[in-house]
C-alpha positions in Angstrom: -23.0 20.7 17.4 -20.6 18.6 15.1 -20.6 19.7 11.7 -18.5 17.9 8.6 -17.8 18.4 5.2 -18.4 15.2 3.3 -17.5 14.6 -0.2 -20.5 12.8 -2.1 -19.2 13.0 -5.6 -15.7 12.8 -7.3 -12.6 11.1 -6.9 -12.4 11.4 -3.2 -16.0 10.4 -2.4 -16.5 9.2 1.0 -13.6 12.0 2.5 -15.0 13.6 5.5 -13.4 16.7 7.1 -14.7 17.8 10.6 -15.5 21.3 10.9 -14.4 22.6 14.2 -15.9 25.9 15.8 -14.0 29.0 15.0 -12.0 27.2 12.2 -11.4 28.0 8.5 -10.0 25.6 5.9 -8.9 25.7 2.4 -9.7 23.1 0.1 -8.1 22.5 -3.2 -5.5 20.2 -4.9 -2.3 22.0 -4.1 0.0 21.8 -1.3 -1.0 25.4 -0.2 -4.4 23.8 0.7 -5.2 22.4 4.2 -7.2 19.7 2.4 -6.2 18.4 -0.9 -8.5 16.7 -3.1 -7.5 14.4 -6.1 -10.1 16.1 -8.6 -8.1 17.7 -11.4 -10.8 20.1 -12.2 -10.2 21.7 -8.6 -7.9 24.7 -8.5 -4.7 24.6 -6.3 -6.4 26.6 -3.7 -10.0 26.6 -4.6 -12.3 27.7 -1.8 -12.4 28.4 1.9 -14.9 27.1 4.4 -15.2 29.1 7.8 -17.4 28.2 10.8 -18.1 30.4 13.8 -20.8 28.8 15.9 -23.7 27.8 13.8 -22.6 30.1 10.9 -20.9 28.4 7.9 -19.2 30.5 5.3 -18.2 29.5 2.0 -15.7 31.9 -0.1 -14.6 31.2 -3.5 -10.7 32.0 -3.6 -10.4 33.0 -7.4 -10.7 29.3 -8.6 -10.6 28.8 -12.5 -13.9 26.7 -12.6 -15.9 28.7 -9.6 -17.5 27.6 -6.5 -21.3 26.8 -6.7 -23.7 26.3 -3.4 -26.8 24.2 -4.5 -26.1 24.9 -8.2 -25.7 28.6 -7.9 -22.4 30.3 -8.3 -20.9 32.5 -5.4 -18.2 34.6 -4.5 -19.0 34.4 -0.8 -22.2 33.0 0.9 -23.5 31.7 4.1 -24.6 27.9 4.0 -27.0 25.7 5.9 -26.7 22.0 6.9 -27.7 20.0 3.7 -26.0 22.6 1.3 -24.1 21.1 -1.5 -20.7 22.8 -2.4 -19.8 22.2 -6.0 -15.9 22.7 -6.9 -14.4 21.4 -9.9 -16.2 17.7 -10.5 -16.5 17.2 -6.7 -19.6 17.8 -4.6 -19.1 18.5 -1.1 -22.0 18.3 1.7 -22.1 20.3 4.7 -23.5 17.5 7.3 -24.3 17.5 11.0 -22.9 14.9 13.0 -25.2 13.3 15.9 -24.1 12.7 19.4 -22.7 9.2 18.3 -20.6 11.0 15.7 -22.0 9.3 13.1 -22.3 11.5 9.9 -25.9 12.3 8.9 -26.1 12.5 5.2 -28.9 14.4 2.9 -32.2 12.8 4.1 -30.9 11.5 7.3 -29.3 8.6 5.6 -26.1 7.2 7.4 -23.3 5.5 5.6 -23.2 1.7 5.9 -20.2 0.1 6.9 -19.9 -3.6 6.0 -17.3 -6.0 7.0 -14.6 -6.3 4.1 -15.4 -9.7 3.3 -19.1 -9.0 2.8 -18.4 -6.4 -0.1 -18.4 -9.1 -2.6 -21.0 -8.4 -5.5 -20.8 -4.6 -4.8 -19.1 -1.9 -6.6 -16.4 0.3 -5.8 -16.0 3.2 -8.2 -16.1 1.4 -11.6 -15.1 -2.0 -10.2 -17.4 -4.9 -9.3 -15.9 -6.9 -6.5 -16.5 -10.5 -7.7 -14.6 -12.6 -5.1 -11.9 -12.5 -2.3 -8.5 -13.6 -3.4 -6.6 -12.7 -0.3 -6.5 -10.9 3.2 -3.8 -9.6 5.4 -2.7 -7.3 8.0 -3.8 -4.2 5.8 -7.0 -5.3 4.1 -8.9 -7.6 1.9 -8.1 -8.2 -2.0 -10.8 -8.8 -4.5 -10.8 -10.3 -7.8 -12.7 -7.4 -9.7 -13.9 -6.3 -13.1 -13.6 -2.9 -14.2 -16.8 -2.2 -16.2 -15.7 1.1 -17.6 -12.3 -0.2 -19.2 -13.5 -4.1 -19.4 -10.7 -5.8 -17.8 -10.2 -7.7 -14.7 -8.2 -6.0 -11.8 -7.4 -6.7 -8.2 -8.8 -4.2 -5.8 -7.3 -4.1 -2.5 -9.8 -2.4 0.4 -8.2 -1.2 3.5 -9.0 -2.3 6.8 -11.0 0.6 8.4 -8.5 0.4 11.3 -5.6 2.2 8.9 -8.2 5.0 7.7 -9.9 6.5 10.7 -8.8 9.9 10.1 -9.1 11.9 7.0 -5.3 12.9 7.0 -4.8 9.0 6.7 -7.2 8.7 3.7 -5.7 11.3 2.1 -2.2 10.3 2.6 -3.2 6.8 1.4 -4.6 8.2 -2.0 -1.9 10.5 -2.8 0.7 8.0 -2.0 -0.8 5.0 -4.2 -1.3 7.4 -7.1 2.3 8.3 -7.3 2.7 4.6 -8.4 0.4 4.9 -11.6 2.9 6.4 -14.2 5.6 3.8 -12.9 6.1 1.1 -15.7 8.4 -2.1 -14.8 7.5 -5.6 -15.9 8.4 -6.8 -12.3 6.1 -4.2 -10.5 2.6 -5.0 -10.1 1.1 -1.9 -12.1 -1.4 0.3 -10.2 -4.4 1.5 -12.1 -6.3 3.9 -9.6 -6.9 4.6 -5.9 -9.6 6.3 -4.2 -12.0 6.7 -1.4 -15.7 5.4 -1.9 -17.8 5.8 1.2 -15.9 4.8 4.3 -13.5 2.7 2.1 -10.0 3.2 0.8 -9.1 1.3 -2.2 -6.3 0.8 -4.8 -7.2 -1.1 -8.1 -4.2 -2.9 -9.6 -3.2 -5.4 -12.2 -4.5 -8.9 -11.7 -1.8 -11.4 -11.9 -2.8 -15.2 -12.6 -0.8 -17.2 -10.3 0.0 -17.4 -6.6 2.3 -15.4 -4.2 5.6 -16.7 -3.0 4.2 -17.6 0.5 1.7 -20.0 -1.2 4.7 -21.5 -3.3 6.9 -21.9 0.0 4.0 -23.6 1.3 3.6 -26.1 -1.5 7.4 -26.7 -1.9 7.3 -27.6 1.8 5.1 -30.8 0.6 6.7 -31.4 -2.9 10.3 -30.6 -2.1 12.7 -27.5 -2.0 12.5 -25.2 -4.9 15.5 -25.6 -7.4 18.0 -22.9 -7.1 17.9 -21.8 -10.6 14.1 -20.9 -10.0 15.1 -18.9 -7.0 17.8 -17.1 -8.9 15.3 -16.0 -11.5 12.9 -14.7 -8.8 15.9 -13.0 -7.2 16.8 -11.3 -10.5 13.2 -10.4 -11.4 12.7 -8.6 -7.8 16.2 -7.1 -7.9 15.0 -5.3 -11.3 11.8 -4.3 -9.5 13.7 -2.8 -6.5 16.2 -1.1 -9.1 13.1 0.7 -10.7 12.0 1.7 -7.0 15.3 3.3 -6.2 15.3 5.3 -9.1 11.8 6.5 -7.9 13.2 7.1 -4.3 10.9 4.4 -3.0 11.8 1.9 -0.3 9.4 -1.0 0.0 10.0 -1.5 3.6 8.1 -5.0 3.7 9.6 -7.2 1.1 8.4 -10.8 2.0 7.0 -14.0 0.3 3.3 -12.4 0.7 4.2 -9.4 -1.5 5.8 -11.3 -4.2 3.5 -12.6 -6.9 4.5 -15.3 -9.7 2.6 -15.6 -13.0 1.3 -19.2 -13.6 2.4 -19.2 -17.2 5.6 -17.6 -17.4 6.7 -17.9 -13.9 7.7 -14.1 -13.9 8.0 -12.7 -10.5 6.4 -9.2 -9.6 6.7 -7.0 -6.3 3.5 -5.7 -5.2 2.2 -3.2 -2.5 5.3 -1.0 -3.4 4.0 2.1 -2.0 1.8 0.6 0.5 4.3 0.9 3.7 4.8 4.8 2.8 0.9 5.1 2.4 0.1 3.8 5.6 3.3 5.7 7.6 2.7 5.4 11.2 0.8 2.2 11.1 3.7 -0.1 9.9 5.9 1.5 12.5 3.8 -0.2 15.2 4.8 -3.5 14.1 7.3 -4.6 16.8 4.9 -3.3 19.6 1.8 -5.0 18.1 3.2 -8.2 16.7 0.1 -10.5 16.7 -0.5 -12.0 13.3 2.3 -10.0 11.9 4.7 -12.7 13.1 5.1 -14.5 9.9 6.1 -11.3 8.2 8.7 -10.3 11.2 10.5 -13.5 10.3 11.9 -11.9 7.2 12.6 -8.3 8.8 16.1 -6.8 8.6 17.7 -6.6 11.9 17.8 -2.8 11.6 14.4 -2.6 11.3 13.9 -4.3 15.0 15.5 -1.0 16.6 13.4 2.0 16.9 16.1 4.5 15.7 17.3 1.8 12.9 17.9 3.3 9.4 15.7 1.8 7.0 16.7 2.0 3.3 17.0 -0.1 0.2 19.5 -2.4 1.8 16.5 -3.4 4.2 14.5 -4.7 1.0 17.7 -6.4 -0.2 17.6 -8.6 3.0 13.9 -9.1 3.0 14.4 -10.5 -0.5 17.4 -12.6 0.5 15.2 -14.0 3.6 12.5 -14.8 1.0 14.9 -16.6 -1.2 16.2 -18.4 1.6 12.7 -19.7 2.5 12.3 -20.8 -1.1 15.4 -22.8 -1.0 15.0 -24.4 2.6 11.1 -24.4 3.3 11.4 -21.9 6.3 12.8 -18.4 7.1 16.4 -17.6 8.0 15.6 -17.3 11.6 12.8 -18.4 14.0 11.4 -17.8 17.5 9.1 -19.1 19.9 8.0 -15.7 21.0 8.7 -12.1 20.0 11.5 -11.5 22.1 13.3 -14.5 21.1 12.7 -13.9 17.5 13.9 -10.4 17.5 17.2 -11.7 19.3 17.7 -14.1 16.6 17.1 -11.5 13.8 19.7 -9.5 15.3 22.4 -12.2 16.3 21.8 -15.7 15.2 23.2 -16.6 11.8 21.1 -18.9 9.7 22.1 -22.5 8.8 23.6 -22.8 5.4 20.8 -23.7 2.7 23.2 -26.2 1.4 22.5 -28.1 4.9 19.0 -28.4 3.4 19.7 -28.7 -0.2 23.1 -30.1 -1.4 22.2 -29.2 -5.1 22.4 -25.4 -4.5 25.0 -23.8 -6.3 27.9 -22.7 -4.1 28.5 -19.5 -5.5 24.7 -18.4 -5.5 24.9 -19.4 -1.6 28.0 -17.8 -0.9 28.3 -14.8 -3.0 24.6 -13.8 -3.2 22.3 -15.4 -0.7 24.8 -14.9 2.3 25.6 -11.3 1.5 21.9 -10.3 1.0 21.5 -11.8 4.7 24.3 -10.0 6.3 23.3 -8.5 9.9 25.2 -5.4 9.1 23.7 -3.3 6.2 27.1 -2.2 5.2 28.1 -5.6 4.6 25.0 -6.3 2.2 24.8 -5.4 -1.6 24.5 -1.4 -1.3 22.1 -1.2 -4.0 19.8 -3.5 -6.1 21.7 -3.1 -9.3 24.8 -4.1 -7.6 23.0 -7.3 -6.5 21.5 -7.5 -10.3 25.1 -7.6 -11.5 26.3 -10.2 -9.4 23.2 -12.3 -10.3 23.9 -11.8 -14.0 27.5 -13.2 -13.5 26.3 -16.4 -12.0 23.3 -16.7 -14.3 26.0 -16.3 -17.3 28.4 -18.8 -15.7 25.6 -21.2 -15.4 23.8 -20.7 -18.8 20.9 -19.0 -17.3 21.3 -15.4 -18.5 
């Protein structure tokens, strides 16, 4: 018999914990718990749930708010399938899983899993999902309306392939919630993150504008982007990377898709700042499972193409440089007909000078900023985003831009 604990109410709604035979698990919000909840009303180590055959026992571990079974406070109690375990503001349901490993909820109702695009019109937490505004390798982004705070938001719902295991879901929510206190005008603000039913999601500031991949597509038709505008984008994102470094965060996937630009002010913002960390283990397979990731690979730093490559903020600086190159020329710095050729070119082929495409590019911007950002050897690049920002400011002052 397969048993599981399913969070049916609270910040971690939808989280499922499989309860193996002869297993004891501690649940709470602290590091000493086997499963951490994001419920501030839950104690650091709140309760223990043990299973021996068909017998399941719940024990309160001296929690501040107590543990209830079906509304009754307990110190220790045996529970049956369908029992509701209340801890803090969360409610956990002891469920039996059938032979197909589908969780049976109270009353025999199984959770419905829709394709992400079909979630339009439904609610996740307090967010009404109004329309799809983007999709990518990690999930689908919706324009949404927060019905509690009465404001628009962008809600990213992860693809279910990224959240198969409870540990993956917990890691995602913990990582994304570390972004909530971070404030920077050039980083997309995170409002909230959580688990609703089978879906992991994060809600963030909605930006009226477009990402730089869309801008590159447009400039490919209308002409190359003026270097002064690219200088401003580089300065904005260097500010974002400086803040990220202060919080010891490496983005790991700085590409045109992950940089947004406001329509009215043309201010650029870095998005998905913590996503690679939140999906740690998933992004590591990019090289072996390229598929639709080929577009992102063209902006990847050379060290990221090696299994033992050291990835740090200098890799993010390369990604920003590759993005600026594409804005100036209409194409990434390196290309390849297949994965092997692309990786070889990333490692060893020097890109053509941007001035070969656009003569009006400032020579100092090309030689002292762009070329240095795109150095194959990380030790030859800017060693910090602050160093990059200082060089951008010097060029800006000399050309009346700062």
